[in-house]
C-alpha positions as CSV (number, residue, x, y, z in Angstrom):
1,X,0.3,-0.2,-0.1
2,X,2.4,2.7,1.2
3,X,4.8,2.0,-2.4
4,X,1.4,2.3,-4.3
5,X,0.9,5.7,-2.6
6,X,4.5,6.6,-3.4
7,X,4.7,5.5,-7.0
8,X,1.3,7.3,-7.4
9,X,2.7,10.5,-5.7
10,X,5.5,10.6,-7.8
11,X,4.4,9.6,-11.0
12,X,1.4,10.5,-13.5
13,X,-0.4,12.3,-10.2
14,X,2.5,14.5,-9.4
15,X,2.5,15.7,-12.9
16,X,-0.8,16.6,-13.3
17,X,-1.2,18.2,-9.9
18,X,2.4,20.1,-10.2
19,X,2.2,20.8,-13.6
20,X,-1.3,22.1,-13.8
21,X,-1.7,23.8,-10.3
22,X,2.0,24.9,-9.3
23,X,1.1,28.4,-8.9
24,X,-1.4,27.5,-6.1
25,X,0.7,24.7,-4.3
26,X,3.4,27.0,-4.6
27,X,1.2,29.6,-2.3
28,X,-0.6,26.8,-0.1
29,X,1.2,23.8,-0.3
30,X,-0.8,20.4,-1.1
31,X,-3.3,21.6,1.4
32,X,-5.1,23.9,-1.2
33,X,-7.2,20.8,-2.2
34,X,-10.5,21.8,-1.7
35,X,-14.2,19.9,-2.2
36,X,-17.7,21.0,-3.2
37,X,-19.5,19.3,-0.5
38,X,-19.9,21.8,2.6
39,X,-20.1,20.4,6.0
40,X,-22.7,21.3,8.9
41,X,-19.7,21.5,11.2
42,X,-17.4,23.7,9.6
43,X,-13.9,24.1,11.2
44,X,-13.7,27.7,9.9
45,X,-15.6,30.5,8.3
46,X,-13.9,33.7,6.1
47,X,-16.0,36.6,5.8
48,X,-19.4,34.5,6.3
49,X,-18.0,31.1,4.0
50,X,-17.6,28.2,5.7
51,X,-14.6,25.9,5.0
52,X,-16.3,22.5,5.2
53,X,-15.3,19.5,7.4
54,X,-15.0,17.5,4.0
55,X,-12.7,20.1,2.3
56,X,-10.3,20.0,5.6
57,X,-10.6,16.3,5.5
58,X,-9.6,15.6,1.8
59,X,-7.0,18.1,2.3
60,X,-5.6,16.3,5.0
61,X,-5.7,13.1,3.4
62,X,-3.7,14.2,0.3
63,X,-0.9,16.0,2.6
64,X,-0.7,12.7,4.5
65,X,0.1,11.0,1.4
66,X,2.8,13.6,-0.1
67,X,4.6,13.4,3.5
68,X,4.5,9.4,3.5
69,X,5.7,9.3,-0.1
70,X,8.7,11.6,1.2
71,X,9.5,9.3,4.1
72,X,10.2,6.2,1.7
73,X,9.0,2.7,1.4
74,X,9.3,2.1,5.3
75,X,7.1,5.0,5.9
76,X,5.4,4.6,9.2
77,X,2.0,6.6,9.6
78,X,2.2,6.9,13.5
79,X,5.0,9.3,13.2
80,X,2.6,11.9,11.6
81,X,1.0,14.4,13.7
82,X,-2.3,14.4,13.1
83,X,-3.2,17.8,14.6
84,X,-0.2,19.6,13.3
85,X,-1.1,18.0,9.6
86,X,-4.6,19.5,10.1
87,X,-3.9,22.7,11.5
88,X,-1.4,23.5,8.4
89,X,-4.4,22.2,6.2
90,X,-6.9,24.6,8.1
91,X,-4.6,27.6,7.5
92,X,-3.8,26.8,3.6
93,X,-7.7,26.7,3.1
94,X,-8.1,30.2,5.1
95,X,-5.2,31.7,2.9
96,X,-6.8,30.1,-0.4
97,X,-10.9,31.2,0.7
98,X,-9.4,35.0,1.3
99,X,-7.7,34.9,-1.9
100,X,-10.7,33.5,-3.9
101,X,-13.0,36.2,-2.6
102,X,-10.7,39.0,-3.2
103,X,-10.3,37.7,-6.9
104,X,-13.9,37.5,-7.3
105,X,-14.8,40.6,-5.9
106,X,-12.7,42.1,-8.7
107,X,-14.6,40.5,-11.0
108,X,-12.4,37.8,-12.4
109,X,-13.5,34.5,-13.8
110,X,-12.6,31.4,-15.3
111,X,-15.3,30.2,-17.5
112,X,-16.3,25.8,-17.6
113,X,-15.5,26.2,-21.5
114,X,-12.1,27.3,-20.6
115,X,-11.8,24.8,-17.8
116,X,-13.1,22.2,-20.4
117,X,-10.3,23.2,-22.8
118,X,-7.4,22.7,-20.2
119,X,-8.5,19.6,-19.1
120,X,-8.6,18.2,-22.7
121,X,-4.9,19.5,-23.6
122,X,-3.6,18.0,-20.3
123,X,-1.2,15.4,-21.3
124,X,-1.9,13.3,-18.2
125,X,-5.5,12.7,-19.0
126,X,-4.9,11.5,-22.6
127,X,-4.2,8.1,-24.3
128,X,-2.4,7.9,-27.7
129,X,-2.6,11.7,-27.8
130,X,-6.5,11.8,-27.2
131,X,-8.1,12.5,-24.1
132,X,-9.7,9.7,-22.4
133,X,-12.4,9.7,-19.8
134,X,-11.3,6.6,-18.0
135,X,-7.7,7.8,-17.7
136,X,-9.1,11.3,-16.2
137,X,-11.7,9.6,-13.9
138,X,-8.6,7.3,-12.5
139,X,-6.0,9.7,-12.3
140,X,-8.3,12.0,-10.3
141,X,-9.2,9.0,-8.0
142,X,-5.7,8.0,-7.1
143,X,-5.6,11.4,-5.2
144,X,-9.2,11.4,-3.8
145,X,-10.9,13.9,-6.0
146,X,-14.1,13.3,-8.2
147,X,-14.4,15.4,-11.9
148,X,-16.4,17.8,-9.8
149,X,-14.0,18.9,-7.0
150,X,-11.1,18.8,-9.6
151,X,-12.9,21.4,-11.7
152,X,-13.7,23.6,-8.9
153,X,-10.2,23.3,-8.1
154,X,-8.8,24.1,-11.3
155,X,-11.2,27.1,-11.3
156,X,-10.1,28.6,-8.1
157,X,-6.6,28.1,-9.0
158,X,-7.0,29.8,-12.1
159,X,-8.8,33.0,-10.7
160,X,-6.5,33.6,-8.2
161,X,-3.7,33.1,-10.5
162,X,-5.0,36.1,-12.5
163,X,-4.5,38.7,-9.5
164,X,-1.3,36.8,-8.6
165,X,0.1,37.4,-12.1
166,X,-1.3,41.0,-12.1
167,X,1.0,41.8,-9.1
168,X,3.7,40.4,-10.7
169,X,3.7,41.9,-14.1
170,X,3.3,45.2,-12.5
171,X,6.3,45.3,-10.1
172,X,8.8,47.4,-11.8
173,X,12.1,48.7,-10.8
174,X,14.4,51.6,-12.8
175,X,17.6,51.2,-14.5
176,X,19.4,53.5,-11.5
177,X,18.1,50.9,-9.1
178,X,19.4,48.0,-11.1
179,X,23.1,49.7,-11.4
180,X,23.1,50.3,-7.5
181,X,22.2,47.0,-6.9
182,X,25.1,45.6,-9.3
183,X,27.3,48.0,-8.0
184,X,26.9,47.1,-4.2
185,X,27.2,43.4,-5.5
186,X,30.3,44.2,-7.0
187,X,31.7,46.4,-4.4
188,X,35.0,45.2,-2.7
189,X,36.4,46.0,1.0
190,X,40.2,46.1,2.1
191,X,40.0,45.4,6.1
192,X,42.6,44.4,8.7
193,X,41.9,42.5,12.0
194,X,43.4,40.9,14.9
195,X,41.9,38.5,17.2
196,X,41.4,38.6,21.3
197,X,41.4,35.1,21.9
198,X,39.1,33.6,24.8
199,X,41.0,30.6,25.4
200,X,43.6,32.3,28.0
201,X,40.7,34.3,29.5
202,X,38.7,31.0,30.0
203,X,41.8,29.4,31.8
204,X,42.6,32.3,34.4
205,X,39.0,33.1,35.0
206,X,37.5,31.5,38.3
207,X,33.8,31.3,39.5
208,X,33.1,30.8,43.2
209,X,30.8,28.3,44.6
210,X,28.7,31.2,46.0
211,X,28.3,32.8,42.4
212,X,27.0,29.3,41.1
213,X,24.7,28.7,44.0
214,X,23.2,32.1,43.6
215,X,22.9,32.0,39.7
216,X,21.0,28.5,40.4
217,X,18.3,30.2,43.1
218,X,17.9,32.9,40.6
219,X,17.1,30.4,37.6
220,X,15.8,26.8,39.3
221,X,13.0,26.8,37.0
222,X,15.4,26.6,34.0
223,X,16.8,23.4,35.2
224,X,14.4,20.6,34.4
225,X,15.3,16.9,33.4
226,X,13.6,15.5,30.3
227,X,11.2,12.8,30.4
228,X,13.2,9.4,30.2
229,X,12.6,5.9,29.3
230,X,14.9,2.7,29.9
231,X,14.0,-0.3,27.5
232,X,14.8,-3.8,27.3
233,X,14.3,-5.5,23.9
234,X,14.6,-8.6,21.5
235,X,16.3,-8.3,18.0
236,X,15.1,-10.6,15.5
237,X,18.0,-10.5,12.7
238,X,17.3,-12.2,9.5
239,X,21.2,-12.3,8.6
240,X,21.8,-14.2,11.9
241,X,19.1,-16.8,10.8
242,X,21.5,-17.0,7.3
243,X,24.3,-17.7,9.1
244,X,22.5,-21.1,10.7
245,X,21.4,-22.3,7.3
246,X,23.4,-24.7,5.3
247,X,22.5,-26.0,1.6
248,X,23.3,-29.6,0.9
249,X,24.9,-31.0,-2.8
250,X,21.7,-32.3,-3.6
251,X,19.8,-29.4,-3.1
252,X,22.1,-27.4,-5.1
253,X,22.0,-30.1,-7.7
254,X,18.1,-30.0,-7.8
255,X,18.3,-26.3,-8.2
256,X,20.6,-26.4,-11.2
257,X,18.2,-28.9,-12.7
258,X,15.3,-26.3,-12.4
259,X,17.6,-23.5,-14.0
260,X,18.3,-25.7,-17.0
261,X,14.7,-27.1,-16.9
262,X,13.4,-23.1,-17.2
263,X,15.9,-21.7,-19.2
264,X,14.7,-20.1,-22.1
265,X,17.5,-18.9,-24.9
266,X,17.2,-15.3,-25.5
267,X,18.6,-13.5,-28.8
268,X,20.2,-10.4,-28.3
269,X,21.5,-7.9,-30.8
270,X,24.6,-5.4,-31.0
271,X,23.2,-2.6,-33.6
272,X,24.2,1.0,-34.4
273,X,22.5,3.2,-36.1
274,X,22.6,6.8,-37.5
275,X,19.8,9.4,-36.6
276,X,18.7,12.1,-38.5
277,X,16.6,14.0,-36.5
278,X,12.6,15.8,-37.3
279,X,12.7,19.0,-35.8
280,X,11.6,22.6,-35.9
281,X,14.7,23.4,-38.0
282,X,14.1,20.4,-40.2
283,X,10.9,19.0,-41.6
284,X,10.3,15.5,-42.0
285,X,10.9,15.7,-46.1
286,X,14.2,17.0,-45.2
287,X,15.1,14.5,-42.9
288,X,13.8,11.5,-45.2
289,X,15.8,13.3,-48.0
290,X,19.0,13.3,-45.8
291,X,19.0,9.5,-44.8
292,X,18.3,8.5,-48.2
293,X,21.3,10.6,-49.1
294,X,23.5,8.6,-46.7
295,X,22.6,5.7,-47.4
296,X,23.7,5.8,-50.7
297,X,26.9,7.1,-49.6
298,X,26.6,3.5,-47.3
299,X,26.1,1.9,-50.6
300,X,28.9,3.7,-52.2
301,X,31.5,2.2,-49.7
302,X,31.8,4.9,-47.0
303,X,32.3,3.2,-43.6
304,X,29.1,3.0,-41.4
305,X,31.2,4.2,-38.4
306,X,32.6,7.2,-39.9
307,X,29.3,8.7,-41.1
308,X,27.5,8.0,-38.0
309,X,30.6,10.0,-36.1
310,X,30.3,12.9,-38.9
311,X,26.3,13.2,-39.6
312,X,24.3,11.3,-36.7
313,X,22.2,13.7,-34.6
314,X,22.3,11.1,-31.6
315,X,25.5,12.9,-30.0
316,X,25.8,10.2,-27.7
317,X,26.1,7.0,-29.9
318,X,27.6,9.2,-32.8
319,X,31.1,9.7,-30.5
320,X,31.1,5.8,-30.8
321,X,30.5,5.3,-34.2
322,X,26.7,5.0,-34.0
323,X,27.3,2.0,-31.4
324,X,24.4,1.4,-29.5
325,X,25.4,-1.9,-27.3
326,X,24.0,-4.8,-27.0
327,X,20.2,-5.1,-25.8
328,X,17.4,-7.5,-26.0
329,X,14.0,-6.9,-28.0
330,X,11.7,-4.7,-26.7
331,X,14.3,-2.1,-25.6
332,X,13.5,0.2,-28.6
333,X,10.8,1.4,-30.2
334,X,8.3,-1.0,-32.3
335,X,9.8,0.1,-35.7
336,X,13.3,0.1,-34.7
337,X,13.2,-3.4,-33.3
338,X,11.1,-5.0,-36.3
339,X,14.0,-3.2,-38.8
340,X,16.8,-4.7,-36.8
341,X,15.7,-8.0,-36.0
342,X,15.0,-8.4,-39.8
343,X,18.7,-8.0,-40.5
344,X,20.0,-11.3,-41.4
345,X,23.9,-11.1,-41.7
346,X,26.4,-9.0,-39.5
347,X,27.2,-5.7,-41.0
348,X,24.0,-5.5,-42.7
349,X,22.1,-2.2,-42.9
350,X,18.5,-1.7,-43.0
351,X,16.8,0.5,-45.1
352,X,15.6,4.0,-43.9
353,X,12.9,3.7,-40.7
354,X,10.8,6.1,-39.2
355,X,10.4,6.6,-35.8
356,X,9.0,9.3,-33.2
357,X,12.7,11.0,-33.1
358,X,13.4,11.0,-36.8
359,X,15.0,8.5,-39.5
360,X,17.4,5.7,-38.9
361,X,19.6,3.8,-40.8
362,X,20.2,0.6,-38.6
363,X,23.4,-1.8,-38.7
364,X,23.5,-5.1,-37.2
365,X,27.2,-5.5,-35.6
366,X,26.6,-8.7,-34.0
367,X,24.0,-11.8,-32.7
368,X,24.4,-12.9,-29.2
369,X,22.8,-15.9,-27.7
370,X,22.4,-16.8,-24.3
371,X,23.6,-20.1,-22.9
372,X,22.6,-21.9,-19.8
373,X,25.7,-21.3,-17.3
374,X,28.0,-24.4,-16.4
375,X,26.7,-25.6,-12.7
376,X,30.2,-24.2,-11.4
377,X,29.2,-20.6,-12.9
378,X,25.4,-21.1,-11.1
379,X,26.7,-22.7,-8.5
380,X,27.4,-19.4,-5.8
381,X,24.3,-17.6,-7.3
382,X,22.1,-21.1,-6.5
383,X,23.4,-21.2,-3.0
384,X,22.5,-17.6,-2.4
385,X,19.2,-18.0,-3.6
386,X,18.3,-21.0,-1.7
387,X,20.1,-19.3,1.2
388,X,18.0,-16.4,0.9
389,X,14.6,-17.9,0.1
390,X,14.9,-19.9,3.3
391,X,16.0,-17.1,5.7
392,X,12.8,-15.1,4.3
393,X,10.9,-17.9,4.8
394,X,12.3,-18.4,8.5
395,X,12.2,-14.7,9.1
396,X,9.0,-14.5,8.5
397,X,7.8,-17.5,10.5
398,X,9.9,-16.2,13.4
399,X,8.4,-12.9,13.3
400,X,5.1,-14.1,13.5
401,X,6.0,-16.4,16.6
402,X,7.8,-13.3,18.1
403,X,4.5,-11.3,17.8
404,X,2.3,-14.0,18.9
405,X,4.6,-14.8,22.3
406,X,5.4,-11.4,23.2
407,X,1.6,-10.1,23.4
408,X,0.3,-13.1,25.4
409,X,3.6,-12.9,27.9
410,X,3.9,-10.6,30.7
411,X,7.6,-9.7,30.0
412,X,10.5,-11.1,27.1
413,X,11.6,-13.8,29.1
414,X,9.5,-16.4,27.6
415,X,9.7,-15.3,23.9
416,X,13.4,-15.2,24.6
417,X,13.8,-18.3,25.2
418,X,11.3,-19.4,22.7
419,X,13.4,-18.1,19.8
420,X,16.8,-18.1,21.2
421,X,17.2,-14.3,21.2
422,X,19.1,-12.3,23.9
423,X,17.6,-9.8,25.7
424,X,19.4,-6.2,25.8
425,X,18.8,-3.1,27.5
426,X,19.3,0.6,27.0
427,X,20.4,3.5,29.4
428,X,17.7,6.3,30.2
429,X,16.9,8.4,26.8
430,X,15.0,11.0,26.1
431,X,12.4,11.5,23.2
432,X,14.8,12.9,20.6
433,X,16.9,9.6,21.3
434,X,20.6,9.2,21.4
435,X,23.6,7.9,19.0
436,X,22.6,4.6,19.4
437,X,21.0,2.7,16.3
438,X,18.0,1.4,18.2
439,X,17.6,4.6,20.1
440,X,17.8,6.6,17.2
441,X,15.0,5.0,15.2
442,X,11.9,7.1,15.0
443,X,9.7,4.0,15.2
444,X,11.5,2.7,18.3
445,X,11.2,6.2,20.0
446,X,7.5,6.7,19.4
447,X,6.8,3.3,20.7
448,X,9.1,3.6,23.9
449,X,7.0,6.5,24.5
450,X,3.6,5.2,24.1
451,X,1.6,5.7,27.3
452,X,0.1,2.2,27.2
453,X,3.4,1.0,27.1
454,X,4.3,2.8,30.2
455,X,1.1,2.9,32.2
456,X,0.4,-0.8,31.7
457,X,4.0,-2.4,31.4
458,X,3.1,-4.2,27.9
459,X,5.3,-5.8,25.2
460,X,5.3,-3.9,22.2
461,X,4.0,-5.5,19.0
462,X,7.3,-6.1,16.5
463,X,8.7,-2.9,15.2
464,X,10.7,-3.5,11.4
465,X,13.8,-1.8,11.6
466,X,14.3,-2.7,8.0
467,X,13.2,-5.3,5.5
468,X,15.7,-8.0,7.4
469,X,15.2,-6.9,11.3
470,X,12.2,-6.5,14.0
471,X,12.5,-5.7,17.5
472,X,9.9,-6.2,20.5
473,X,10.4,-3.8,23.4
474,X,9.3,-3.2,26.9
475,X,9.5,-0.3,28.6
476,X,11.7,-0.8,32.0
477,X,12.0,2.4,33.5
478,X,10.3,5.8,33.2
479,X,11.5,9.2,34.8
480,X,8.9,11.8,34.2
481,X,10.9,15.5,34.4
482,X,11.9,17.2,37.6
483,X,13.5,20.0,38.8
484,X,17.6,19.0,39.0
485,X,19.7,19.6,41.9
486,X,22.5,22.2,42.4
487,X,25.1,19.3,42.4
488,X,23.8,17.7,38.8
489,X,23.9,21.0,37.1
490,X,26.9,23.1,39.1
491,X,29.4,22.5,36.3
492,X,27.0,23.2,33.4
493,X,26.5,26.7,35.6
494,X,29.7,27.2,35.8
495,X,30.8,26.8,32.3
496,X,28.1,29.6,31.8
497,X,29.2,31.6,34.3
498,X,32.7,31.5,32.6
499,X,31.4,32.4,29.2
500,X,29.9,35.1,30.6
501,X,32.6,36.5,32.3
502,X,35.0,36.0,29.1
503,X,32.4,37.8,26.7
504,X,32.2,40.6,29.3
505,X,35.8,41.0,29.8
506,X,36.5,40.7,26.2
507,X,33.7,43.8,25.2
508,X,35.8,45.9,27.8
509,X,39.2,44.9,26.5
510,X,37.6,45.7,23.1
511,X,36.0,48.8,23.8
512,X,38.8,50.5,25.1
513,X,41.2,49.1,22.2
514,X,39.0,50.9,19.6
515,X,38.9,53.8,21.6
516,X,42.6,54.3,21.4
517,X,42.5,53.7,17.5
518,X,39.9,56.1,17.4
519,X,42.6,58.7,18.8
520,X,44.7,57.8,15.8
521,X,46.9,54.4,17.4
522,X,47.7,52.0,14.8
523,X,46.1,48.7,14.4
524,X,49.6,46.7,14.7
525,X,50.3,49.4,18.4
526,X,47.1,48.1,19.4
527,X,47.2,44.6,18.7
528,X,49.8,43.9,21.8
529,X,51.6,40.8,19.7
530,X,48.4,39.3,18.0
531,X,48.8,38.6,14.4
532,X,47.1,41.7,12.3
533,X,45.8,39.6,9.3
534,X,45.3,42.0,5.8
535,X,42.4,41.2,3.4
536,X,42.1,42.9,0.2
537,X,39.7,43.0,-2.4
538,X,37.2,40.9,-0.3
539,X,33.7,40.6,-2.1
540,X,30.4,39.8,-0.3
541,X,30.3,36.3,-1.1
542,X,34.2,36.0,-0.8
543,X,35.6,32.5,0.7
544,X,38.2,32.1,2.9
545,X,37.1,34.9,5.4
546,X,34.6,33.7,8.1
547,X,30.9,34.5,7.6
548,X,30.7,36.8,10.7
549,X,33.4,38.7,9.7
550,X,32.0,39.4,6.0
551,X,28.7,40.2,7.5
552,X,30.0,42.8,9.8
553,X,32.3,44.1,7.0
554,X,29.5,45.1,4.6
555,X,27.9,46.6,7.6
556,X,30.6,49.1,8.6
557,X,30.4,52.9,7.4
558,X,32.6,53.7,4.4
559,X,36.0,55.4,5.8
560,X,36.6,58.8,5.0
561,X,40.1,60.2,6.0
562,X,40.6,56.9,8.3
563,X,39.7,53.9,8.8
564,X,36.1,52.5,10.5
565,X,36.5,49.9,13.2
566,X,34.3,47.7,14.7
567,X,34.2,44.7,17.3
568,X,33.1,41.3,15.9
569,X,31.8,38.2,18.1
570,X,33.3,35.0,16.2
571,X,31.6,31.9,16.8
572,X,34.4,30.0,18.7
573,X,33.7,32.8,21.7
574,X,36.9,35.1,20.6
575,X,36.5,38.8,19.4
576,X,37.9,40.0,16.7
577,X,38.8,44.0,16.2
578,X,38.6,45.0,12.3
579,X,39.9,48.1,10.7
580,X,37.8,48.9,7.3
581,X,40.8,50.7,5.2
582,X,38.9,51.2,1.7
583,X,35.7,50.4,-0.3
584,X,36.0,50.0,-4.0
585,X,33.5,50.2,-6.4
586,X,33.1,48.7,-9.2
587,X,33.2,50.1,-12.7
588,X,31.5,47.3,-14.4
589,X,28.5,48.2,-16.2
590,X,25.7,45.9,-17.2
591,X,25.0,45.3,-21.0
592,X,21.2,45.7,-22.3
593,X,20.4,42.0,-22.1
594,X,22.1,41.8,-18.7
595,X,20.2,44.6,-17.4
596,X,17.1,43.3,-18.3
597,X,17.6,40.0,-16.9
598,X,18.4,41.2,-14.1
599,X,15.4,43.4,-14.1
600,X,12.8,40.6,-14.6
601,X,14.6,39.0,-11.5
602,X,14.0,41.9,-9.3
603,X,10.5,42.7,-10.8
604,X,9.6,39.1,-10.1
605,X,10.8,39.5,-6.5
606,X,9.1,42.8,-6.0
607,X,5.7,41.2,-7.5
608,X,6.1,38.0,-5.2
609,X,6.6,40.1,-2.1
610,X,3.7,42.8,-3.1
611,X,1.6,39.6,-3.2
612,X,2.4,38.3,-0.1
613,X,1.6,41.7,1.5
614,X,-1.7,41.9,0.0
615,X,-2.4,38.6,1.5
616,X,-1.4,39.5,4.7
617,X,-3.8,42.5,4.1
618,X,-6.4,40.3,3.3
619,X,-6.0,38.2,6.3
620,X,-5.9,40.8,8.8
621,X,-9.3,42.7,7.2
622,X,-11.2,39.2,7.1
623,X,-13.1,37.7,9.7
624,X,-12.0,34.4,10.1
625,X,-13.6,32.2,12.8
626,X,-12.0,28.9,13.3
627,X,-14.0,26.1,16.2
């Protein structure tokens, strides 16, 4: 089921939804799904218009499907927070409602005939290039939509799209703004700096017990333990079962005989081709004329490989003289395969063949017949297959026994003895888990903090970690959050107070040094022996300069007759004193095409921001009621 959901979400369904209503989803996410059915128990109203329970339900279901598809094949629906999803979907529906109302109040519409044309032109609803009703309904059914619901969704999306596009197209920027942005982007700065280290201060500063106690007394409410559990568990591992399985020689011989009996010889063909593509720049008649001229050149004695390399429109195979490798029948199109498999002798070349790509000349390079492998060659694979099949059967049987015995047992002793498994135990861990594989697994974490397991002391159902491993766990210790004792957090507080003192000392030192710099002392003089580093021509994205330095550097005022100075907090707790010596403006000017392209990007960004501001204002003015 999960794989089906994943396939549908990533295949044709995704193409329909993303390709046709991408703008709506960009604004609201998949929660923009709507329904025509109104419920009496409306979870929200917008300016008196209800958002029905059915609309919310449909949106939540589609959101869940997408989230599960993103989580992969082993997705566990139990890990999804239904309340969080529901709230997110509802907010999206509210945003959509205010936008639809705004567009309709301005007289914007999207007629039924326009919806019909859009649906008929959608490739994902077509079979052999023509609209197919069954395909249309099946596609919608896979995402929980009826045709009427889909039409309403399209109408609302297209109505709001008109208003959104109006905002995008009405935004503009002036050439002067673009030149200013370009100048700022290309601006470079020269600066020098040295670092006031924190390590020596840390080692020299002392925090008294009285300071620690005073801080704890004032902030004791902040020191709480997390809820924790410790579990014991049984791990059923298919790989361990494989190690106990042996395969007899008789079994291998029987399996080999089955392989021989079931073997069907297959013919593969090694082909090469020359393609003359039919495209906008070359119509069918011109392509046919060229392929026929190439066929004549081959008949005149030219090398197929040389001609393919010089003339073929398939650049990948052309580099290899048209070589397509060895393939079975069915890999290429039907017309291509028919022509290839009609060739009798190695080196034969077909007449021109028309496919969806254009015209081909096909050469038969070689014919490869498959043969039954020898027992020696097949032995390792047969043994692996037999072990794999038996271990899978054994694993499934053991998993069922583990589930049955664990369900009826009051602890893990009985299932451990019955299946020969070892009871393993963890240390206490919180809801975020720890680095251990078992207690970092989301499925295990969710089960370990299940109130039923904690309160009733039950064994869990088997939890599949992957396709070959499963665990059954039992909570053996549960600790609720509690206020921590001073002895537990004293070291933490002491380290915190040391960092505060370090920051305070560095700030004081930096203020004093900057004051000296402003009075005219040289940076090298106030550095006190610390290394002064000079960086020239640094731009806003300059590599090799710490991000915190670059951010501060490009926010400093442009120096006049003397450098600008700033103290910058570094990530390691140290502080850098920066002297901005020079700001260099770029003399580069934009070409007309560059100016146009940058203008389009800036206008689009401004239009998007205008539209988001419009949405915010609509929501502020709307009368929104939530249950």
